[in-house]
C-alpha positions as CSV (number, residue, x, y, z in Angstrom):
1,X,-0.3,0.0,-0.1
2,X,1.0,3.3,-0.6
3,X,1.8,5.9,1.9
4,X,-1.4,8.2,1.6
5,X,-3.6,4.3,2.3
6,X,-1.2,3.9,5.2
7,X,-1.6,7.3,7.3
8,X,-5.3,7.8,6.5
9,X,-5.9,4.4,8.0
10,X,-4.6,5.2,10.6
11,X,-6.1,8.1,11.6
12,X,-9.6,7.1,11.0
13,X,-8.8,4.1,13.4
14,X,-8.3,7.2,16.0
15,X,-12.1,7.5,16.7
16,X,-12.9,3.8,16.6
17,X,-10.9,3.7,19.3
18,X,-12.3,6.4,21.8
19,X,-15.2,4.6,21.0
20,X,-14.3,1.9,22.3
21,X,-13.1,2.8,25.1
22,X,-15.8,5.0,26.1
23,X,-18.0,1.9,25.3
24,X,-15.6,-0.2,27.8
25,X,-16.0,2.5,30.9
26,X,-19.8,2.1,30.3
27,X,-19.7,-1.6,30.5
28,X,-16.8,-1.2,33.1
29,X,-14.6,-4.0,31.3
30,X,-10.8,-3.1,30.5
31,X,-10.5,-1.3,27.0
32,X,-8.0,-3.8,25.3
33,X,-9.8,-3.3,21.9
34,X,-9.0,0.5,22.2
35,X,-5.2,-0.1,23.2
36,X,-5.2,-2.4,20.4
37,X,-6.7,0.1,18.2
38,X,-4.5,3.0,19.2
39,X,-1.1,1.2,19.1
40,X,-2.4,0.1,15.6
41,X,-3.1,3.8,14.9
42,X,0.5,4.9,15.9
43,X,1.7,2.2,14.2
44,X,0.6,3.0,11.3
45,X,1.4,7.3,11.5
46,X,4.8,6.5,12.6
47,X,5.4,3.7,9.7
48,X,4.5,6.6,7.8
49,X,6.7,9.5,9.1
50,X,9.6,7.3,8.8
51,X,9.7,5.9,5.8
52,X,8.3,8.8,3.6
53,X,10.5,11.0,2.3
54,X,8.9,13.8,2.8
55,X,8.2,12.9,6.7
56,X,4.9,12.9,8.1
57,X,1.6,14.5,5.9
58,X,0.6,17.3,7.3
59,X,-2.8,17.4,9.0
60,X,-4.0,20.1,6.4
61,X,-4.1,17.5,3.8
62,X,-6.5,15.4,5.4
63,X,-9.3,16.2,3.2
64,X,-7.4,15.5,-0.1
65,X,-6.3,12.3,1.3
66,X,-9.1,11.6,2.1
67,X,-10.5,11.6,-1.1
68,X,-7.1,10.4,-2.6
69,X,-7.8,6.7,-0.8
70,X,-11.6,6.7,-1.5
71,X,-11.0,7.5,-4.9
72,X,-8.2,4.8,-5.2
73,X,-11.1,2.9,-3.4
74,X,-13.6,3.0,-6.6
75,X,-11.3,3.1,-9.2
76,X,-10.5,-0.6,-7.9
77,X,-14.5,-1.6,-7.5
């Protein structure tokens, strides 16, 4: 996969981790899934920041990257 797709996957896993954490807290369980999501997200974003020559994508580029990744997914269908 290219860096943009990996970065967006990592970026969009963070809200899911938050929702999972709140759900676990409300039920009185340990947030194991939320922790796994956060670790995966950090690993994906960190990999892109290290492996990409220009460094990490700026946060202002998120809308453009989102349309790019969705366009690539739609083109493969």
